Residue, then its C-alpha position, 0 to 999 in steps of 0.5 A: m434280861r441281859f446275859g454275862i458269863l463268868i470263867v472260872g480258873d487259874e489255868i486260863l488267867g495264868g495261860r496253861r489253858q485258852d479260854r474257848h467259852l467266849p466265842h461260844a456263848i456270843e455264837a450260841l446266844a445269837r442263835h437265840r437272838r440274844r447278844l452277850w453283855w459282858v465277861r468277866v474271868v476270875g482265878d480260884d480265889p475264894a474271896l475275889l470269886t464269892r465278891q464278883l458272884r454277889e456283884i453278879r447276883a445284885g446286877g439281876d443279869a442271867c449269867f452262865s458260870f463255866g468252870g469250878i463245879g467238880a471235887t477237887p480242892d481248887d474247884l470253888t464255884r460251888q461254895c463261892v456260889a452259897a456264900a454268894y447267895e447267903v445259903a447253906l451248902v447242902r447234899h441234892p439228892q436228886a445230884l446225888a442219884e445222878i451221880e450214884a446212876q453213873y458211877g455206882a460204888e466209884a461215887w464214894p467218897n470223892r465224886v458225891l461231893m459234886a452233889d453239894l450244891p447251894q440249897g434251893a439250886r435247880l439242877i441242870p442235866n449233864p448229857v456226858n456223864r451225868v453229873p449236873g450243873f446247877s442254877i440259883g436265881q439267875l446264875h447257871c453254873l456249868p463244868g469247864f469242859p466244853h464238850m459237857a457245858w455247851p449242850m447244858m447251856e443250850w439247855v438252859l436257853d431252851t428251857e428257861y429263856a425260850n420265850l424272851a423277846p429277842d435284843l440282838p441288834s442289826h449292824a448296817s456299816v460301810v467301809v470308808l476309804d483312806v479318811a482319818e478317824s478324826t475327821l469324821v469325830p464331829w460329824m460322829n458326835a452330832f449323829v450319836q445326839r441324833h439317834p440315842d436309840l442307836k449305837l455308832f461303831s468305828l473301827p479303823r484299820t490299816i490294810p496291807d497297802g498301807v491304804r487307811e480303812i474304817e468300818l462306820g456304821v450303827a447297831g440297833e433295830a433293824s429298820a433304823a439302823h438301815a435308815a442311819l445307814r443311808e444318812i452315813k452315806q448321804m454324809l460321806d457323799s456330801a464330803g467327798h469320801r470314799y467308800r464301799e459295803p463290808t465284805 
């Protein structure tokens, strides 16, 4: 099971709001020993959003969607999910009961629209104002408000994915000093051929005094990653390159 996130809203793409869900999703998944595999950001365009949701459904990954499940005309996620999953948008009685319990008579005529969900949807409880999110298949639709969405995401992870085997890789690296990245490319190509189950990474940067640094390392199963790091250090020693441990 791979995890991705979908962030919905013109306000993100237009710069009127800064996304906060991506860094939080990475941290939340890491606490559950899971990694984030992909992220998509889509504006409030129903045809484009529906197409993205169809692709996500076909891919079979678990996805947390943030935003667009409100009752205003620019909130399109509920309708587009129904279209992508080829089901009707119907009033969910339990969602309606939650909204009415929170708002009473003020739930009508507008707030109750948030109880119109894709047929077959499962509710995600909202601890802030009781207006639920929903799941269908492996898609989990949450509000755009972080203070609501983040505990709801945690609830889904605890409820639906608690027994998944972890897939968060271990990282092992060194910082190579004052070496051109291109110098190491032949060795890198040979390394990835020898270690197909590991992911090699090379992250160059220039520090303020002008010295070049490369964080060179691997991600993968812990024992294999640390064995590969020893191989990296042996290569650097043989070539006479200086390196240090990352801070």
